[in-house]
C-alpha positions in Angstrom: 20.4 -26.1 -25.2 17.9 -27.1 -27.9 17.6 -30.6 -26.4 16.7 -29.3 -23.0 13.9 -27.1 -24.4 12.4 -30.0 -26.3 12.1 -32.1 -23.2 10.2 -29.4 -21.3 7.6 -29.0 -24.1 6.2 -32.5 -23.8 6.3 -32.2 -20.0 4.4 -28.9 -20.1 1.9 -30.4 -22.7 1.4 -33.4 -20.4 0.7 -31.0 -17.4 -1.8 -28.9 -19.4 -3.6 -32.0 -20.7 -3.8 -33.7 -17.3 -5.1 -30.5 -15.7 -7.7 -30.1 -18.4 -8.7 -33.8 -18.1 -9.0 -33.5 -14.3 -11.1 -30.4 -14.7 -13.4 -32.2 -17.1 -13.9 -34.9 -14.5 -14.9 -32.5 -11.8 -18.5 -33.0 -10.6 -21.3 -30.7 -11.7 -22.0 -27.8 -9.4 -24.7 -28.2 -6.7 -28.1 -27.7 -8.5 -29.3 -25.1 -6.0 -31.7 -23.4 -8.4 -33.2 -26.7 -9.6 -33.7 -27.8 -6.0 -35.4 -24.5 -5.0 -37.7 -24.6 -8.0 -38.6 -28.3 -7.3 -39.2 -27.5 -3.6 -41.5 -24.6 -4.5 -43.4 -26.7 -7.0 -43.9 -29.5 -4.5 -45.0 -27.0 -1.8 -47.5 -25.4 -4.2 -48.9 -28.8 -5.3 -49.2 -30.0 -1.7 -52.8 -28.9 -1.1 -55.7 -30.9 0.4 -57.3 -31.1 -3.0 -54.1 -32.5 -4.6 -53.6 -34.9 -1.7 -57.1 -36.2 -2.2 -57.3 -36.2 -6.0 -53.7 -36.9 -7.1 -52.0 -38.6 -4.2 -49.8 -40.9 -6.3 -48.4 -38.0 -8.4 -47.8 -35.8 -5.3 -46.0 -38.7 -3.5 -43.8 -39.3 -6.5 -42.8 -35.6 -6.6 -42.1 -35.6 -2.8 -40.1 -38.8 -3.1 -38.0 -37.5 -6.0 -37.3 -34.2 -4.2 -36.1 -36.2 -1.2 -33.9 -38.4 -3.4 -32.5 -35.2 -5.0 -31.5 -34.0 -1.6 -29.9 -37.3 -0.8 -28.0 -37.1 -4.1 -26.7 -33.7 -3.1 -25.5 -35.1 0.2 -23.8 -37.9 -1.7 -22.1 -35.3 -4.0 -23.9 -36.7 -7.1 -24.9 -33.3 -8.3 -25.9 -34.4 -11.8 -28.3 -37.0 -10.5 -29.6 -34.4 -8.0 -30.3 -32.0 -10.8 -32.2 -34.7 -12.8 -34.3 -35.7 -9.8 -35.1 -32.1 -8.9 -36.3 -31.5 -12.4 -38.4 -34.7 -12.3 -39.8 -33.7 -9.0 -40.9 -30.4 -10.4 -42.6 -32.0 -13.4 -44.3 -34.6 -11.1 -45.6 -31.8 -8.8 -47.0 -30.0 -11.8 -48.6 -33.2 -13.1 -50.2 -33.7 -9.7 -51.7 -30.2 -9.9 -53.0 -30.8 -13.4 -54.4 -34.3 -12.5 -56.1 -32.9 -9.4 -57.6 -30.1 -11.5 -58.9 -32.6 -14.1 -60.5 -34.7 -11.3 -62.2 -31.6 -9.9 -63.4 -30.6 -13.4 -64.8 -34.1 -14.0 -66.6 -33.9 -10.7 -68.0 -30.5 -11.5 -69.1 -31.7 -14.9 -70.8 -34.7 -13.4 -72.6 -32.6 -10.8 -73.8 -30.3 -13.6 -75.1 -33.2 -15.7 -76.8 -34.7 -12.6 -78.5 -31.3 -11.9 -79.6 -31.0 -15.5 -81.0 -34.6 -15.4 -83.0 -33.9 -12.2 -84.3 -30.7 -13.7 -85.5 -32.5 -16.8 -87.2 -35.2 -14.7 -89.0 -32.5 -12.7 -90.1 -30.8 -15.9 -91.3 -34.0 -17.3 -93.4 -34.8 -14.2 -95.3 -31.5 -14.1 -98.5 -31.4 -16.2 -98.5 -29.0 -19.0 
């Protein structure tokens, strides 16, 4: 009777180990939240100002979001999560870049106005 019990223990151990190993190989869950956040970030960044002042960054974000969706369709959920997170960062970078371009333009306009004002003041007799 003892011999029979000993043969079942390794078999049970093998079954538990195999089940745990297969469970560890299962793919990551669909990154639904990451995709939603990335989609919202790309939509928020997709303004006329950003399309004009940071088109490359915006296009990169849009492309990565599309690639993330393709990865989900291919059941590569880990890659989809990574791409969605990158799309979110790229969308935010597009907004920041566009804001910096607008700030530079505004600063240049202020400097130009100040220069014109100085020139006008220098022309007038005192």
